[in-house]
Every structure is written in C-alpha cells, then in structure tokens.
N, C-alpha and C positions, 0 to 999 in steps of 0.2 A: 751715723749713716742711715740707720733704719728709720729715724725720725724724718730725715730729709726725703727719703723714699716715700713715706706715707703722706707727707705734705704734698709732694709732687703728684701722687696718685689722686689725692683728694681734689686738688686744683684741676687736674686733667678730667676727672669724672664730672665735676661741676661745670667745666667749660663745655664738655660734650652735651650735658643736659641743657645748658642755656642755648646752645646752637640749635638743638633739636626743638626746643620750645618755640623759638622764633620761626623755625621752618613750619611747624604744625600750625602756628597762628597764621602765617602767610598763606598756607594752603586753605585753611578754613575760611579766611576772608576772601580769597580770590576765586576759589572753586565753589564754596557753599554759601557765599555772600553773608557770612556771619559778621556782625559788628562787634569787634573785640577791642576793649580799651580798659586801661587801668585807671582812668580819670574821667570825670564828667557826671552829668545828671542821669545818664542812662545806666541804671543799676543792673539791669539785665546784662548789659555789655560787660560791666565790671565783674559780675558773677561768672560769666562764661570765661573771662580772662583768668580769674582765680582757679576755676575748675580745670582749665587746660594746663595752666602752669604747674599746679600741684599734681595733677594726674600724670603728666609727662615726667616730671621730676621724680615722683615716688616710684613709678613702675620702671623707669630706666635704671634707677638705683637698685631695684630688686633684680632686674635682669643682669645687671653688672656685678651683683654681689659675689658670685663665685670668682669672676675675673679679678675683682679687687682683692679678695681674700688671698688668692693665689699669688698675687704680686706683693702683698703686704708682709707675707711670712716666708721663711725659709722652710719649704715643705718637702716631705717625702710622700709620694703617692703610692699607695699599696694597690697592686693589681694582681689578678689571678695568675698571671704568668710568672710572678716572682714570689709566690707563696712559700716555696721551699727555702727561700733565702731569709725568711722572717724569723724573728725570735718567737718564743712561746706566747708572750703577751701580745705581740703584733698579730700573730695568727689568730688568737682569741678575738681580738678587736675585729678582724675581718669576718670571722665566722659568725659572730653575734649580729653584725649588720646584715650579712648575707641571709641568715635565718629569718630575721624580722622582715626583711624586704620580700623574701619569698612567701612567707605566711600572709603578708598583707598585699601581695600581688602588685608590687611596684618595682620599677626598674632599680637595679642595684645602685645605690648612691656611690659617689666617689669617696674614697677613704684616704684621709690625710693624717700624717703625723708631722707636726711643726715643731721645730727646734726652739724651745723657749723655757726659761726657768719659772714660768707661771703655772699654777695648778689650775688648768682649765680645759674646757672643750667647747665646741660650738658646732652648730649646723646652720646651713643656709641653702636657699633654693629659690627657683622661680616656679617650680611645680614639684609634685611628688616624684615624678620621673626624671627630674633634672636637679638632683640635690647632692649635698656632700655632708659628711660628718668628719670632724677633725678633733684630734686630741693633742695636747702638748706632750712633748717628750718627758717632761718632769712628772706629769700626771701618770703617764704610762709606766714609768719606772718606780714610782712611789706607791701606787695602789696595787692591792692584790687582785687575783683573778675575778673574784666575785664583785669587788668594787668597780672594776673595769666594765663588767657586764652592766651594772646598774647605771653607770655613766652613759653608756651607749643606749640603753633603753630610754633614759631621760631625753637624750638628744633626738632619738628616733621618734619619740612621742611628739616633739615639735613638728617634725616633718609630716607625720601621718595625720596630725590634727590641723594642718594648714596654718600654723601659728604665724609664720613669717608673712604669708600673703594677707592674713587677717589684720596683722599689725600695719601693713602698708595701706590697706583699704581704710582703716581707721584714721591713720595719719593723713591720708589724702582728703577725707571728708572734713576732718577737724581743721586742717590747714587751709582748706578752701574757704571755710567760714571765717577763719581768722583774717585772711587777706580781704575778703569781701566786707566784713564788718569794719575793719580798720579804715578801708577806703571810703565807705559810706559815712562813717562818723567824722573822718578827716574832712570830707567834703562839706558836711554840715557845719563844722567848726570854721572852716575856711570861709563859707558863705556868711557866717555870723560876724566874724571879726574883720574880714577883708573889706575895705572901703573903696578899693580901686576896681574899675571895670577891666577885666582881663580875659583873654581867650584861653589862657592856660592856668595851671595851678600856681599859687603863690607860695612863698616860703613857709607860711602858716600851715598850708596843706602838707608840705613835705615833712615838717617837724612833727605835726600831729600824727601823720600816718606812721612815721618811724616809732614814735612813742607808743602808739596804739598797737602796732605790730608786736612790740616787745612785751607789753602788758598782757595782751590777749594770748600771745604764744605761750607765755609762762602759765597762764591759767589753763590753756588747752593741754599743755604738757602734763599737768596733773592727771588728766583723764588718760592720756596715752601711757604714762608710766604706771598708773593703777592697772590698766589692762595688761601691760607687760608683766607685772608682778603676778597678776591673776593667772596668766598662762603658765607661769612657772609652777604654781601650786597644782594646776591641772596636769602638767607634764609629770610631776611627782606622783600624783594620784593614778594616772594612766599606767605608769611604770609599776606601781605597787599592785596593780591587778595581774601582772605577770608573775610576780613573786610575792611572798609574804611582805606586808607593809613594814614589818619589823626589820626586814633586810634593807629596805630603802632608808629607814630611819638610821640603821647602823652605818649605811654609806654616808649619809649626811653628817653623822657624828664623826666619822673618820675624816671627812672633808674639813670639818670644823677644827679637828685636832691638828691636821696638817697645814691649815691655812696660814698660820703665823710663820711657817717656814718658807713660804713661797713669796715670789714677787708678783704683785697684781698689776696687770697692764690695763689702764683705763683707755683703751683705744676706741676707734670708731666702731669696732666690731663687738663692743661690750654687750649690746642687746642680744647677741647670739649666744652668750656664754652662760656658764652654769652657776657661778658663785658671785658673792659680793661681800665686802667687808661690812662690819657693823657700822651703822651710820647714825648720826644724830637725827632727830625726828624731821627736821626741815630737809636735810639731805635725803632721808628715807622717802619722803614724798616724791622726790624727783629721781629715785633710783629705779633702774630697769628690773632689778631682782629683789625679792624679799630677803631679809636677814635670815641666815641659816637657822637660827633658833625659831623663827616664825615658820619656816618650812617644816621643821621637825615637829612643832606643835600642831601644825595643820594635818600632818600625816597621822599623828596620834589620835586626832579627833575624827579622822576620815573613816567612814563605814564602807567597807567593800560591798 
C-alpha cells in the first residue's frame, strides 16, 4: 500500500510540475515576447527552454519537499503543546533541535518521528526558516541519548549550511546544460543524416536526443552525486565542531554496528538521509552518501 501511495505522489508531483512549466513558458512567450522552443536552429531559444524547464521543476520539487515527505510517511509531529506526553528520547530530540535553532537564530524546524523499521533520519526545507527534521522510530528506540544528539546535529548541519538549496541549484544548472547540449547535438546529427526537407524534427532527432539525454545525464549525475557525498562529509565536520570529533566517530561506529539489523529504504527521499550501505565502486560513484567507513576515516583526518 505504501508503495502505491508513493508512486501516486510521485506522479502527482510531476504532473503539477509539468503543468506549471507550460504555464511559465506561455507567460514568458506572451507577456515578455521570449522565443522558447525545444527544437530548431535558434540555440538561444533552446537554452531558455532548458533553463525554464529545469528551474521550474527543481524549485517546485524543493518547495513541495515537506509536503511530499509528510504524505509519504506515517508521521508523528512533535509540538510544544504535547511535550509532556513525550518519552525521554522524544523530548531530547525536541530539545536538541530547539537549542540549535535558537543559537543559530532560525525559526524552529518542524520535528517528525516516522514509523519505520529503517535506521535513518532526514532533513528537508525550502529555507532555514521553513524546515523539518525527521527520525525513524527504529533509530530513536535503538540509539542512546548521546547518539540521538549526534544524529540531530548532523541533520541540522544540512539545514544551517543550505545543503538542500545548494543541491537544487547545482542540479538545475547541470540539467539545463544536459538538455541544451543534447538538443544541440541531436540537431547537428539530424542535419547530417536526414536527407529530407522537413519543417519539424525527424525520427533521427528524437532518437539522438533521447540517447544523448541518457548519456549526458549519467555523466552529469557523477558531479551531483560527488557533491552530495561532499556535503555529508561537511555535515559530519560541522557537527564535530560542537562536540569532540571522537564522539562523532563513535556515533558513526554505532550506526555501522546497527546497520545490518535495519531495513534500508531506497526511496526518493534517500538524498536527505544519513546512511548508506557499502557499495561496489560503480554504485559508489552514483551514491548520494559516502560509505560509513569513508566518513569515519574523513573525521579521523579532520583537523578542528
């Protein structure tokens, strides 16, 4: 049932993005007289098309990230009014987020506990003052109080360092050039091989653009995934500035020990989460998170 729900949310989100994209294009063409097209010899027009499509898609996805997460999981929202009903660990979770938000002068993030057998946590937001931090019930029950603090510090590091927004900006820029280059190269291939005079694209153009989209997207993904892994190292380092880095290393070691006991969910929210299984080198290149051993080694070499 949960899989059907997530597929439905995915389709609904993408439908909303597509509708908004065409509305934005229509407004730009009719009001600002932009010439926007995905095909032709006018490469400026194609570039504007790619820019608009990926800007709209990326930032709508970011703005809807909290909404999507809320509907993808069975969540319990922790609020100030129900603090006395919380367990000791739930109250600790709230207090750590509250203290870090107050010290860094940002609005209190929403705090969620989601019912799941996975050992994980994630944060998402459109801005520092519109964010959330969530942990799984399994993580909250299995980790001790210090380990819970370290998890929260790591997730708050992502929020305070604007990691989600930076990722979206990077994806927008890279995907824009992927679409632009694939259309330009497909147009060149179409012009070279097509012998027929036509006012529209041939089948050669469509096939070429699809193949080029896939190839260029895979190459571009290496950059995006590298940056995602880089931000995980930085979040660990930021957290280690709050406590001894040996404590952060101890948390990652505990996470590693417990990991084989948990069920890992490779959902669409994986980029927001804290852990990853050990992967072969090819999979590691396309992983959003470094291997836990690499994160531990990075902290050991990190100079405060």
